[in-house]
N, C-alpha and C positions, 0 to 999 in steps of 0.2 A: 413906883419905885421897884427895880429887879433886883433880887439878892442873889449872888453867887458865892458859893463856895467851891473852891479849887484846891487839889492837891498837887503837888511836885511843880510849884511856880517859880521854882528859882533859875530855869533854862528850859529849852526845847519847848515841847507843844504846850505844857502849863503856861510858861511865859507868853507864847504867842495869842493863846486864849485871852490873857488877861489884857494884853494891849489891844485886842481887838474890841474888847468890850469896855474898855475906859470911857465912861460917859458919865454925866452929871445925874442922870436919870438911875444909874445903878450904884448900888453897893457892893464892894468885893470883899471877901475874906479869904485870904491866902495863906496856905498851909504848906511847910516845907521845912527840910531840916535847916538849911540857909535861907536867909532873907536876902530877895532882890532889891538891892537898893535903887536900882534904876527906875523899876516900876512903882516904888514908893515915891521918887522925886518925881515921876511922869504924873502921879495921881496928884501929887500936891500942887503940881503947876496948873494941872486942867481943873482943880477943884471937886475932885473926885474921893469919894468916901472909900480908903483903901485900908482895911487893917491886915497885919502880919502876924501869924502865929507860928512860932518856930517850933517843930515837932518831928521828933525821930518816929516814924510809923511803924517801927519794930518795937517800939515800947508803947503796945496796945492800951495799958493803963491811962495814957493821956488824953486818948481819945475822947472819952466822955467828957472829961473836963473841959476840953477845948469845944465841943460841940455845945454844951450846957452856956458858955460865954459867947458863943457866936449867936445862939437862938434868943438869949436875953437881950442881945442888942437888934433884933427884928421886930420892925414895926410891922404887925400883920394886919393891922387896920388900913394899910396903905400898900401891901404887898400886892403888886401885878403877877409876880412870878416869884418863886424861888429854885433855885438849880444847884445840883450838886454835881461836880466833875471830879471822878476818881481817876486820876489821871497817874498819880505817884506809881512808878513801878522799877523793877531792877532785874536785869537779866543774868546777874551771877547766880549761883554757880553756874559756870559753863565748862561742863565736865561730867563725864558718866557718873551715873550714881554707884558708888563704891570708892569712887575717888573723893566724891563731894564729902565735907563735913557735915556731921550732925546740925553744926551751927549755922554753915551755911544756908543748909536746905531750910531750916526753921526761918532764918531772915527772909527768905524769899517768900515764903507761904504768908509769914506776917503781913510784909508790904504789898504783894501782888494780890492777895486773896483775903487774908482775915481784916487787913485794915478796912478795904472797902466795904466788906460786910458790917462791920461794925458802925462805920460812917453813913451807911445807908440805914441801918438799923435805928440810929437815933436820929437822923433826918426824917423817917417815917413815922418815928413815936412824937417827934416833938410838931410835926405838921399835921398830924391825923384829922384833928377837928377843923382844919382851914379849909375852904373850898379853892382857893387860889390855884393857879397852875403850877404845879410841882413836877420836876423833871431830875431824874439821876441818869449820869451818863457814866458807863463804866468803859475805860478804854482797854480794849482787847487785843488781839493778835492774831493774825493767820496761823501761828503756832498752836492755837487752840485746837486746830484741827488737822495737823500734820506733825507726827513725831519726827524729830531730827536729832542725831546724834550728837550728846552733850548738852542738849536744853531740855533734859527731863524735868527739872523743877520749874522753869518757865513756862514751858508747853502745859504742865498740868496746872499750874497757878492759874492760866490765862483759861484752859476748859473749866476750870472751875468757877471761874467770875461770869463765863457764858452761862453756865447751867444755874449759877444763883441768881442772874438777869432773868432767865426763862421762869424760874420758881417764883421770884417776887411778883413778876408781872402778873405771872397767873393767879396768886394770893390776892393782888390789889383789885382783880376783877371785882371782888365781892366788899369791896371798902366803901363806906360812905362818900369819900374824899379821897379818890385814889391819886396815888402817886404813878407817873408814868416812868419807866425805868428801861433803860436800853444799852446793850453793847455796841462799840463801834471799833471795827478794826482799820487802823490808819494806813496799814500796809508798811513798806520800808520808807523811813524818815531819815532825813540828814540830823540825827542828834548824837548825843554823847554815847547814848547805847550801841549805835552803829559802829562808833569808834572802839568802844570796848570789844565788840565782837571780832573787828577786824585784827585786833591785836592776839586772838585767841591761839593755842598752838593747834595745830591740824590733828593732832592725837586726842585732843579735847572735843575739837568740834570739826568733824569731817567737812562739811560743806563751807569753811572759812573763805575758801578761793573765790566761790561764788559770790560772796558780800564784799569782798575785795573789788570784784568785777563791778558789782552794782555801783560802788561809788566810783570808780575810774570812769564809767560809761556814763555817768550823770543820771542814773536811773533812781535816785532816792529824791523821794517828795519833800519840799521844805515844810517845816513845822507851820509857818505861816499859812501856807495853801490848806494843810491838813484842819487846821483851827477853823479857816472861812467855811470849810465844806462841813463841820460839824455844828459850825453856829447857824449856818443857813439851815440845816436840818432841824434844829431843837427849836427855830423862831418861824422858819416859814414852811415846814412840811407837816403833814399829817401824821403823827407817830404812833407806831404800832407798839403797845405795851408787851414788854419780855422779848421784844425783837431783837437779833444780832444782824446790826447792818456792817456791811463792807464798802469801804470807799471805792472800790471796783465798780460798785453800781452807780457810782455819782459822776464819772471820770470817764 
């Protein structure tokens, strides 16, 4: 049995990943603010164990409780692999620092950086004594390496998640039963986040016209395609611990 913990499964990439690993040999733990009833119904039809946890990752105090509940449900004696996909993220606030409120900045860092750090912490803690395959995937962004006017919070949080990945990968080299952690940059995807970007005022995001053009010219990758690339990577490729992967290397 493979066990998967996936955040942000109500839509987009998280939903696509769950759809593609929907199998009787897998147990799925989905975490998002809103439950995805279509995924629940599909799992029921296929006889797949899928458990949903409604959680706002801005409320970091809920994370430990949820991870305790999840790991109390995992049978380590038959676990072929345990995977955590930190997919949930937010682009807001799209505006220069000075215009963004402290609340907006705090929410962004909580969801994009602090929540994955905490989820990874509990994952490593709960699996430390088990020798099974253990993988953490952090969804990053090209924004981690390029400053954009108005994306300061988002870019900073994604740069942070990449450094977190590199640091934990280094630490796990000396662990008795190491966890493999990686970041994955999916490029521009056709998701709700892109829709939010395209609606931004140019005074807040000076490159908005470029992203409108991405959509008009069909340059956005589908979440289904990106999910397939990620799953092929973690199932079929030799992983480099602490590495930051970019989808451009696979397409």
